[in-house]
DSSP file (Angstrom, degrees, kcal/mol; ACC not computed):
  #  RESIDUE AA STRUCTURE BP1 BP2  ACC     N-H-->O    O-->H-N    N-H-->O    O-->H-N    TCO  KAPPA ALPHA  PHI   PSI    X-CA   Y-CA   Z-CA
    1    1 A L              0   0    0      0, 0.0     2,-1.2     0, 0.0     7,-0.2   0.000 360.0 360.0 360.0 130.9  116.5   99.2  100.7
    2    2 A I  B >>> -A    7   0A   0      5,-3.4     5,-1.6     1,-0.2     3,-1.5  -0.801 360.0-169.6 -85.0  89.8  115.7   98.7   97.1
    3    3 A T  G >45S+     0   0    0     -2,-1.2     3,-1.2     1,-0.3    -1,-0.2   0.892  78.2  57.8 -59.5 -46.3  113.8   95.5   97.6
    4    4 A H  G 345S+     0   0    0      1,-0.3    -1,-0.3    -3,-0.1    -2,-0.0   0.698 119.1  34.5 -63.7 -14.4  113.5   94.5   93.9
    5    5 A R  G <45S-     0   0    0     -3,-1.5    -1,-0.3     2,-0.2    -2,-0.2   0.428 100.3-130.5-110.6  -1.3  117.3   94.6   93.8
    6    6 A N  T <<5 +     0   0    0     -3,-1.2     2,-0.3    -4,-0.8    -3,-0.2   0.914  68.8 125.3  51.3  44.1  118.1   93.4   97.3
    7    7 A E  B   < -A    2   0A   0     -5,-1.6    -5,-3.4   117,-0.1   116,-0.2  -0.971  62.9-125.2-136.1 144.3  120.4   96.4   97.5
    8    8 A R        -     0   0    0    114,-2.0     3,-0.1    -2,-0.3   114,-0.1  -0.581  27.1-122.4 -82.6 155.9  120.8   99.3   99.9
    9    9 A R  S    S-     0   0    0     -2,-0.2     2,-0.3     1,-0.1    -1,-0.1   0.852  77.6 -49.0 -62.1 -34.0  120.8  102.8   98.3
   10   10 A G        -     0   0    0    112,-0.1     2,-0.4     2,-0.1    -1,-0.1  -0.880  69.3 -64.6-175.4-161.1  124.1  103.5   99.7
   11   11 A L  S    S-     0   0    0     -2,-0.3   111,-0.1    -3,-0.1   107,-0.0  -0.932  83.1 -14.9-120.0 138.9  126.3  103.5  102.6
   12   12 A G  S    S+     0   0    0     -2,-0.4    -2,-0.1     1,-0.1     2,-0.1  -0.088  71.7 115.2  64.3-164.5  125.9  105.5  105.8
   13   13 A G        -     0   0    0      2,-0.0     2,-0.4     1,-0.0    -1,-0.1  -0.210  61.7 -89.6  93.9 171.0  123.7  108.5  106.3
   14   14 A I        -     0   0    0     -2,-0.1     2,-0.7     2,-0.0    -1,-0.0  -0.993  25.7-154.0-127.0 132.6  120.7  109.2  108.4
   15   15 A F        -     0   0    0     -2,-0.4     2,-1.0     2,-0.1    -2,-0.0  -0.918   9.6-153.2-114.2 112.1  117.2  108.6  107.3
   16   16 A F        +     0   0    0     -2,-0.7     2,-0.3     3,-0.0     3,-0.1  -0.717  42.0 124.7 -87.8 101.0  114.7  110.9  109.0
   17   17 A D        +     0   0    0     -2,-1.0    -2,-0.1     1,-0.1     0, 0.0  -0.992  56.3  20.5-156.0 153.8  111.3  109.1  109.1
   18   18 A D  S    S+     0   0    0     -2,-0.3     3,-0.2     1,-0.1    -1,-0.1   0.900  73.2 135.8  56.8  48.3  108.7  108.1  111.4
   19   19 A L    >   +     0   0    0      1,-0.2     3,-1.7    -3,-0.1    -1,-0.1   0.247  28.4 107.0-109.2  10.2  109.8  110.5  114.2
   20   20 A N  T 3  S+     0   0    0      1,-0.3    -1,-0.2     3,-0.0     4,-0.1   0.798  78.1  54.4 -63.9 -26.5  106.4  111.9  115.3
   21   21 A D  T 3  S+     0   0    0     -3,-0.2     2,-0.3     2,-0.1    -1,-0.3   0.304  93.7  91.0 -91.3   6.2  106.5  110.0  118.6
   22   22 A Y  S <  S-     0   0    0     -3,-1.7     2,-0.4     1,-0.1    -3,-0.0  -0.682  92.7 -85.9-103.3 160.4  109.9  111.4  119.6
   23   23 A D     >  -     0   0    0     -2,-0.3     4,-1.8     1,-0.2     5,-0.2  -0.489  34.5-149.5 -63.2 117.8  110.8  114.4  121.7
   24   24 A Q  H  > S+     0   0    0     -2,-0.4     4,-2.7     1,-0.2     5,-0.2   0.834  94.5  53.5 -61.2 -37.6  110.9  117.2  119.2
   25   25 A E  H  > S+     0   0    0      1,-0.2     4,-2.4     2,-0.2    -1,-0.2   0.893 110.7  49.1 -66.5 -38.2  113.5  119.3  121.2
   26   26 A M  H  > S+     0   0    0      2,-0.2     4,-2.3     1,-0.2    -2,-0.2   0.888 110.6  49.7 -64.6 -38.1  115.7  116.2  121.2
   27   27 A L  H  X S+     0   0    0     -4,-1.8     4,-2.9     2,-0.2     5,-0.2   0.921 111.2  48.9 -65.8 -44.8  115.2  115.7  117.5
   28   28 A L  H  X S+     0   0    0     -4,-2.7     4,-2.9     1,-0.2    -2,-0.2   0.944 111.9  49.5 -62.6 -47.1  116.1  119.4  116.9
   29   29 A G  H  X S+     0   0    0     -4,-2.4     4,-2.0     2,-0.2    -2,-0.2   0.898 112.0  48.0 -53.9 -46.4  119.2  119.1  119.0
   30   30 A F  H  X S+     0   0    0     -4,-2.3     4,-2.2     2,-0.2    -2,-0.2   0.920 113.5  47.3 -59.5 -49.1  120.3  115.9  117.2
   31   31 A S  H  X S+     0   0    0     -4,-2.9     4,-2.7     1,-0.2    -2,-0.2   0.894 110.8  52.2 -61.9 -41.6  119.7  117.6  113.8
   32   32 A S  H  X S+     0   0    0     -4,-2.9     4,-2.2    -5,-0.2    -1,-0.2   0.900 109.5  47.5 -65.4 -40.9  121.5  120.7  114.8
   33   33 A E  H  X S+     0   0    0     -4,-2.0     4,-1.1     2,-0.2    -1,-0.2   0.880 112.1  51.6 -68.4 -35.9  124.6  118.8  116.0
   34   34 A C  H >X S+     0   0    0     -4,-2.2     4,-0.6     1,-0.2     3,-0.5   0.940 110.9  48.0 -63.5 -46.2  124.6  116.7  112.7
   35   35 A A  H >X S+     0   0    0     -4,-2.7     3,-0.9     1,-0.2     4,-0.6   0.884 107.8  54.4 -65.2 -38.0  124.4  119.9  110.7
   36   36 A K  H 3< S+     0   0    0     -4,-2.2    -1,-0.2     1,-0.2    -2,-0.2   0.776 107.6  52.1 -70.8 -19.8  127.3  121.5  112.6
   37   37 A S  H <X S+     0   0    0     -4,-1.1     4,-1.5    -3,-0.5    -1,-0.2   0.605  90.5  79.6 -88.7  -7.8  129.5  118.5  111.8
   38   38 A V  H XX S+     0   0    0     -3,-0.9     4,-2.9    -4,-0.6     3,-0.5   0.990  93.3  44.0 -64.4 -61.4  128.9  118.5  108.0
   39   39 A V  H 3X S+     0   0    0     -4,-0.6     4,-2.5     1,-0.2    -1,-0.2   0.922 113.0  48.7 -51.6 -55.3  131.3  121.2  107.0
   40   40 A P  H 34 S+     0   0    0      0, 0.0    -1,-0.2     0, 0.0    -2,-0.2   0.810 118.5  42.4 -59.9 -28.1  134.2  120.2  109.2
   41   41 A A  H <X S+     0   0    0     -4,-1.5     4,-0.7    -3,-0.5    -2,-0.2   0.891 118.0  45.1 -75.7 -42.9  133.9  116.6  108.0
   42   42 A Y  H  X S+     0   0    0     -4,-2.9     4,-2.0    -5,-0.2    -3,-0.2   0.780 100.1  63.9 -76.5 -37.9  133.3  117.5  104.4
   43   43 A I  H  X S+     0   0    0     -4,-2.5     4,-3.3    -5,-0.2     3,-0.2   0.943 100.5  51.4 -60.5 -53.8  135.9  120.2  103.7
   44   44 A P  H  > S+     0   0    0      0, 0.0     4,-2.2     0, 0.0    -1,-0.2   0.862 110.3  51.6 -59.8 -33.2  139.0  117.9  104.3
   45   45 A L  H  X S+     0   0    0     -4,-0.7     4,-1.8     2,-0.2    -2,-0.2   0.911 112.2  45.2 -66.4 -39.3  137.5  115.4  101.8
   46   46 A I  H  X S+     0   0    0     -4,-2.0     4,-1.6    -3,-0.2    -1,-0.2   0.914 111.6  52.0 -66.2 -45.9  137.0  118.0   99.3
   47   47 A E  H  < S+     0   0    0     -4,-3.3     3,-0.5     1,-0.2     4,-0.3   0.946 113.5  45.1 -51.4 -54.1  140.5  119.4   99.9
   48   48 A R  H  < S+     0   0    0     -4,-2.2    -1,-0.2     1,-0.2    -2,-0.2   0.792 125.3  30.2 -64.9 -33.4  142.0  115.9   99.4
   49   49 A R  H >< S+     0   0    0     -4,-1.8     3,-1.7    -5,-0.1    -1,-0.2   0.408  85.2 101.2-110.5   3.6  140.0  115.0   96.2
   50   50 A K  T 3< S+     0   0    0     -4,-1.6    -1,-0.1    -3,-0.5    -2,-0.1   0.702  90.8  40.5 -69.0 -21.0  139.3  118.3   94.4
   51   51 A N  T 3  S+     0   0    0     -4,-0.3     2,-0.5    -3,-0.2    -1,-0.3   0.191  84.8 123.3-110.3  16.3  142.1  117.8   91.8
   52   52 A T    <   -     0   0    0     -3,-1.7     2,-0.1     1,-0.0    -3,-0.1  -0.655  56.7-139.7 -80.5 127.2  141.3  114.1   91.3
   53   53 A S        -     0   0    0     -2,-0.5     2,-0.3     1,-0.0    -2,-0.1  -0.418  15.0-153.2 -83.4 163.2  140.6  113.4   87.6
   54   54 A F        -     0   0    0     -2,-0.1     2,-0.2     3,-0.0    -1,-0.0  -0.923   3.7-136.9-135.7 161.9  137.7  111.0   86.5
   55   55 A T     >  -     0   0    0     -2,-0.3     4,-2.0     1,-0.1     5,-0.2  -0.660  34.4-100.3-115.3 170.9  137.2  109.0   83.5
   56   56 A D  H  > S+     0   0    0     -2,-0.2     4,-2.1     1,-0.2     5,-0.1   0.818 124.8  57.4 -56.4 -31.9  134.2  108.2   81.3
   57   57 A Q  H  > S+     0   0    0      2,-0.2     4,-2.2     1,-0.2    -1,-0.2   0.924 104.8  49.7 -63.4 -46.7  134.0  104.9   83.3
   58   58 A H  H  > S+     0   0    0      1,-0.2     4,-2.4     2,-0.2    -2,-0.2   0.897 110.6  49.9 -58.5 -42.1  133.7  106.8   86.5
   59   59 A K  H  X S+     0   0    0     -4,-2.0     4,-2.1     1,-0.2    -1,-0.2   0.859 109.6  50.6 -68.7 -36.6  130.9  108.9   85.0
   60   60 A E  H  X S+     0   0    0     -4,-2.1     4,-2.1     2,-0.2    -1,-0.2   0.881 110.4  50.3 -66.2 -38.1  129.0  105.9   83.8
   61   61 A W  H  X S+     0   0    0     -4,-2.2     4,-2.4     2,-0.2    -2,-0.2   0.934 110.0  50.3 -67.0 -45.4  129.3  104.4   87.3
   62   62 A Q  H  X S+     0   0    0     -4,-2.4     4,-2.5     1,-0.2    -2,-0.2   0.903 109.7  50.7 -54.2 -45.5  127.9  107.6   88.8
   63   63 A Q  H  X S+     0   0    0     -4,-2.1    39,-1.9     2,-0.2     4,-1.4   0.908 109.0  51.4 -61.2 -43.5  125.0  107.6   86.3
   64   64 A L  H  X S+     0   0    0     -4,-2.1     4,-1.2     2,-0.2    -2,-0.2   0.904 111.0  48.3 -64.0 -42.6  124.2  103.9   87.2
   65   65 A R  H >X S+     0   0    0     -4,-2.4     4,-2.0     1,-0.2     3,-0.7   0.931 107.9  54.2 -61.7 -45.0  124.1  104.9   91.0
   66   66 A R  H 3X S+     0   0    0     -4,-2.5     4,-2.1     1,-0.3    -1,-0.2   0.801 103.8  57.1 -62.9 -29.0  121.9  107.8   90.2
   67   67 A G  H 3X S+     0   0    0     -4,-1.4     4,-2.0    35,-0.3    -1,-0.3   0.837 102.7  54.0 -69.6 -31.3  119.6  105.3   88.5
   68   68 A R  H <X S+     0   0    0     -4,-1.2     4,-2.4    -3,-0.7    -2,-0.2   0.914 107.3  50.7 -62.8 -46.8  119.4  103.5   91.7
   69   69 A Y  H  X S+     0   0    0     -4,-2.0     4,-2.6     1,-0.2    -2,-0.2   0.922 110.4  49.8 -54.9 -46.5  118.3  106.7   93.5
   70   70 A V  H  X S+     0   0    0     -4,-2.1     4,-2.6     1,-0.2     5,-0.3   0.903 108.7  52.5 -61.7 -42.9  115.7  107.3   90.9
   71   71 A E  H  X S+     0   0    0     -4,-2.0     4,-1.8     1,-0.2     5,-0.4   0.941 112.3  43.9 -57.8 -50.4  114.4  103.8   91.3
   72   72 A F  H  X>S+     0   0    0     -4,-2.4     4,-2.4     1,-0.2     5,-1.8   0.908 112.9  52.5 -63.7 -39.7  114.1  104.1   95.1
   73   73 A N  H  <5S+     0   0    0     -4,-2.6     4,-0.3    -5,-0.2    -1,-0.2   0.933 115.1  38.2 -65.7 -43.4  112.5  107.5   94.9
   74   74 A L  H  <5S+     0   0    0     -4,-2.6    -1,-0.2    -5,-0.2    -2,-0.2   0.743 126.8  34.7 -77.7 -22.2  109.8  106.5   92.4
   75   75 A V  H  <5S+     0   0    0     -4,-1.8    -3,-0.2    -5,-0.3    -2,-0.2   0.836 133.7  11.3-100.1 -40.1  109.1  103.1   93.9
   76   76 A Y  T  <5S+     0   0    0     -4,-2.4     2,-0.4    -5,-0.4    -3,-0.2   0.683  85.0 108.4-121.3 -20.6  109.5  103.4   97.7
   77   77 A D     >< -     0   0    0     -5,-1.8     4,-2.6    -4,-0.3     5,-0.3  -0.486  56.7-149.1 -68.6 120.3  109.9  107.1   98.9
   78   78 A R  H  > S+     0   0    0     -2,-0.4     4,-2.4     1,-0.2     5,-0.2   0.844  92.5  52.5 -60.0 -39.3  106.6  107.8  100.7
   79   79 A G  H  > S+     0   0    0      2,-0.2     4,-2.1     1,-0.2    -1,-0.2   0.917 113.1  42.7 -60.7 -46.4  106.6  111.4   99.9
   80   80 A T  H  > S+     0   0    0      2,-0.2     4,-2.0     1,-0.2    -2,-0.2   0.889 116.1  46.1 -70.5 -43.0  107.1  110.9   96.2
   81   81 A T  H  X S+     0   0    0     -4,-2.6     4,-2.5     2,-0.2    -2,-0.2   0.904 111.7  52.8 -67.9 -40.3  104.7  108.1   95.9
   82   82 A F  H  X S+     0   0    0     -4,-2.4     4,-1.6    -5,-0.3     6,-0.2   0.960 111.7  47.2 -53.8 -52.9  102.1  110.0   98.0
   83   83 A G  H  <>S+     0   0    0     -4,-2.1     5,-2.4     1,-0.2     4,-0.5   0.878 112.1  48.5 -63.9 -38.0  102.4  113.1   95.6
   84   84 A L  H ><5S+     0   0    0     -4,-2.0     3,-0.5     1,-0.2    -1,-0.2   0.894 115.0  45.9 -72.3 -35.1  102.2  111.0   92.5
   85   85 A K  H 3<5S+     0   0    0     -4,-2.5    -1,-0.2     1,-0.2    -2,-0.2   0.741 113.9  47.8 -76.7 -20.8   99.0  109.2   93.8
   86   86 A T  T 3<5S-     0   0    0     -4,-1.6    -1,-0.2    -5,-0.2    -2,-0.2   0.317 114.5-104.3-105.8   7.1   97.3  112.2   95.0
   87   87 A G  T < 5 +     0   0    0     -3,-0.5    -3,-0.2    -4,-0.5    -4,-0.1   0.777  59.6 165.2  81.9  27.5   97.6  114.5   92.1
   88   88 A G      < -     0   0    0     -5,-2.4     2,-0.5    -6,-0.2    -1,-0.1  -0.209  56.0 -71.6 -72.5 171.9  100.3  116.8   93.5
   89   89 A R     >  -     0   0    0      1,-0.2     4,-2.1     2,-0.1     5,-0.2  -0.466  46.6-152.1 -66.6 115.7  102.3  119.2   91.2
   90   90 A I  H  > S+     0   0    0     -2,-0.5     4,-2.7     1,-0.2     5,-0.2   0.889  91.2  53.7 -60.0 -43.8  104.5  116.7   89.3
   91   91 A E  H  > S+     0   0    0      1,-0.2     4,-1.2     2,-0.2    -1,-0.2   0.907 109.6  48.8 -60.8 -38.8  107.4  119.2   88.7
   92   92 A S  H  4 S+     0   0    0      1,-0.2     4,-0.2     2,-0.2    -1,-0.2   0.864 113.9  47.3 -71.1 -35.0  107.6  119.9   92.4
   93   93 A I  H >< S+     0   0    0     -4,-2.1     3,-0.5     1,-0.2    -2,-0.2   0.898 118.5  37.9 -69.4 -43.1  107.6  116.1   93.2
   94   94 A L  H >< S+     0   0    0     -4,-2.7     3,-2.2     1,-0.2    -2,-0.2   0.525  85.0  99.0 -90.9  -6.0  110.2  115.1   90.6
   95   95 A V  T 3< S+     0   0    0     -4,-1.2    -1,-0.2     1,-0.3    -2,-0.1   0.767  77.3  61.4 -55.1 -26.7  112.5  118.1   91.0
   96   96 A S  T <  S+     0   0    0     -3,-0.5    -1,-0.3    -4,-0.2    -2,-0.1   0.649  81.3 104.3 -75.1 -13.1  114.9  116.1   93.3
   97   97 A L  S <  S-     0   0    0     -3,-2.2     4,-0.0     1,-0.1   -31,-0.0  -0.367  83.4-101.1 -71.1 147.7  115.6  113.6   90.6
   98   98 A P        -     0   0    0      0, 0.0    -1,-0.1     0, 0.0     3,-0.1  -0.275  23.3-123.4 -63.0 153.3  119.0  113.9   88.9
   99   99 A L  S    S+     0   0    0      1,-0.2     2,-0.3    -3,-0.1    -2,-0.1   0.809  96.5  24.2 -65.7 -34.4  119.1  115.5   85.5
  100  100 A T        +     0   0    0      2,-0.0     2,-0.3   -37,-0.0    -1,-0.2  -0.993  66.8 161.6-138.7 145.4  120.7  112.4   84.1
  101  101 A A        -     0   0    0     -2,-0.3     2,-0.3    -3,-0.1   -37,-0.2  -0.924  19.5-143.2-153.2 174.1  120.8  108.8   85.1
  102  102 A R        -     0   0    0    -39,-1.9     2,-0.3    -2,-0.3   -35,-0.3  -0.986   7.7-167.9-146.6 147.2  121.7  105.4   83.5
  103  103 A W        -     0   0    0     -2,-0.3     2,-0.4   -36,-0.1   -39,-0.1  -0.988   5.2-173.8-133.0 142.0  120.5  101.8   83.5
  104  104 A E    >   -     0   0    0     -2,-0.3     3,-1.1   -40,-0.1     2,-0.3  -0.989  37.3-101.6-130.6 141.9  122.3   98.7   82.0
  105  105 A Y  T 3  S-     0   0    0     -2,-0.4    -2,-0.0     1,-0.3     0, 0.0  -0.478  97.0 -18.0 -67.7 125.0  120.8   95.3   81.8
  106  106 A D  T 3  S-     0   0    0     -2,-0.3    -1,-0.3     1,-0.2     2,-0.2   0.840  85.1-167.4  46.7  46.2  122.3   93.1   84.6
  107  107 A H    <   +     0   0    0     -3,-1.1    -1,-0.2   -43,-0.0    -3,-0.0  -0.461  11.2 177.7 -66.2 129.5  125.3   95.3   85.2
  108  108 A K        -     0   0    0     -2,-0.2     3,-0.1     3,-0.0     8,-0.1  -0.974  22.8-135.0-135.8 118.4  127.9   93.7   87.3
  109  109 A P        -     0   0    0      0, 0.0     2,-0.2     0, 0.0     3,-0.1  -0.265  40.3 -85.9 -63.7 155.3  131.2   95.6   88.1
  110  110 A E    >   -     0   0    0      1,-0.1     3,-2.0     2,-0.1     6,-0.5  -0.515  54.4-100.0 -70.2 135.3  134.4   93.7   87.7
  111  111 A E  T 3  S+     0   0    0      1,-0.2    -1,-0.1    -2,-0.2     3,-0.1  -0.202 105.7  22.6 -55.5 132.8  135.2   91.9   90.9
  112  112 A G  T 3  S+     0   0    0      1,-0.3    -1,-0.2    -3,-0.1    -2,-0.1   0.208  92.9 121.1  94.5 -17.9  137.8   93.7   93.1
  113  113 A T  S <> S-     0   0    0     -3,-2.0     4,-1.9     1,-0.1    -1,-0.3  -0.223  79.9-107.8 -72.2 172.0  137.2   97.2   91.6
  114  114 A E  H  > S+     0   0    0      1,-0.2     4,-1.9     2,-0.2     5,-0.2   0.858 122.0  53.0 -65.9 -37.3  136.1  100.1   93.7
  115  115 A E  H  > S+     0   0    0      1,-0.2     4,-2.2     2,-0.2    -1,-0.2   0.889 109.0  48.8 -65.5 -37.7  132.6   99.9   92.1
  116  116 A W  H  > S+     0   0    0     -6,-0.5     4,-2.6     1,-0.2    -2,-0.2   0.877 108.9  53.7 -65.1 -40.2  132.4   96.2   93.0
  117  117 A K  H  X S+     0   0    0     -4,-1.9     4,-1.6     2,-0.2    -1,-0.2   0.848 110.9  45.5 -65.6 -39.0  133.4   97.0   96.5
  118  118 A L  H  X S+     0   0    0     -4,-1.9     4,-1.7     2,-0.2    -2,-0.2   0.926 114.0  48.5 -70.8 -45.7  130.6   99.6   96.9
  119  119 A L  H  X S+     0   0    0     -4,-2.2     4,-2.0     1,-0.2     5,-0.2   0.920 110.5  52.0 -63.6 -41.7  128.0   97.3   95.3
  120  120 A D  H  X S+     0   0    0     -4,-2.6     4,-2.8     1,-0.2    -1,-0.2   0.889 108.9  49.2 -56.7 -43.4  129.0   94.5   97.6
  121  121 A A  H  < S+     0   0    0     -4,-1.6    -1,-0.2     1,-0.2    -2,-0.2   0.784 110.0  52.1 -69.0 -27.5  128.7   96.6  100.6
  122  122 A C  H  < S+     0   0    0     -4,-1.7  -114,-2.0    -3,-0.2    -2,-0.2   0.816 118.5  37.1 -72.8 -32.2  125.2   97.7   99.4
  123  123 A I  H  < S+     0   0    0     -4,-2.0    -2,-0.2     1,-0.2    -3,-0.2   0.786 127.9  34.0 -93.9 -29.5  124.1   94.1   98.9
  124  124 A N  S  < S-     0   0    0     -4,-2.8    -1,-0.2    -5,-0.2    -2,-0.1  -0.646  86.1-170.3-121.5  73.1  125.9   92.7  102.0
  125  125 A P        -     0   0    0      0, 0.0     2,-0.3     0, 0.0    -3,-0.1  -0.177  12.7-136.5 -63.9 154.8  125.8   95.5  104.6
  126  126 A K        -     0   0    0     -5,-0.2     2,-0.9     0, 0.0     3,-0.1  -0.859  18.2-119.1-103.7 149.1  127.7   95.4  107.9
  127  127 A E        +     0   0    0     -2,-0.3     0, 0.0     1,-0.2     0, 0.0  -0.795  35.1 176.6 -80.8 103.9  126.3   96.4  111.2
  128  128 A W              0   0    0     -2,-0.9    -1,-0.2     1,-0.2     0, 0.0   0.731 360.0 360.0 -84.8 -22.1  128.6   99.3  112.1
  129  129 A V              0   0    0     -3,-0.1    -1,-0.2     0, 0.0    -2,-0.1   0.352 360.0 360.0-119.9 360.0  126.8  100.3  115.3
């Protein structure tokens, strides 16, 4: 959660954190099963979308979403904030940030657009499970 925006970073995914009290073999098995499912799930998406063109507006939206990732990483990610507070190697800490990102003051996508639907889902998440 990006608390200062009352927004989720995105939709779906698995956040591996605070797992020290869990059975390590179970976690390894779970991680392995997840890893085995990535390629079979991802390839059909790539095949279906690989020739889809994109516009400058799509690229701007991508940059705005990358900005949200940067905000989360620098403000909330425990590994990043720990490294910055303890004098870690800055380049090693920040290497995961995107090369480019974007911010716009009070940006609001036009209602009904795909961008608006994504942002609405990040602000008003559904319990899927």
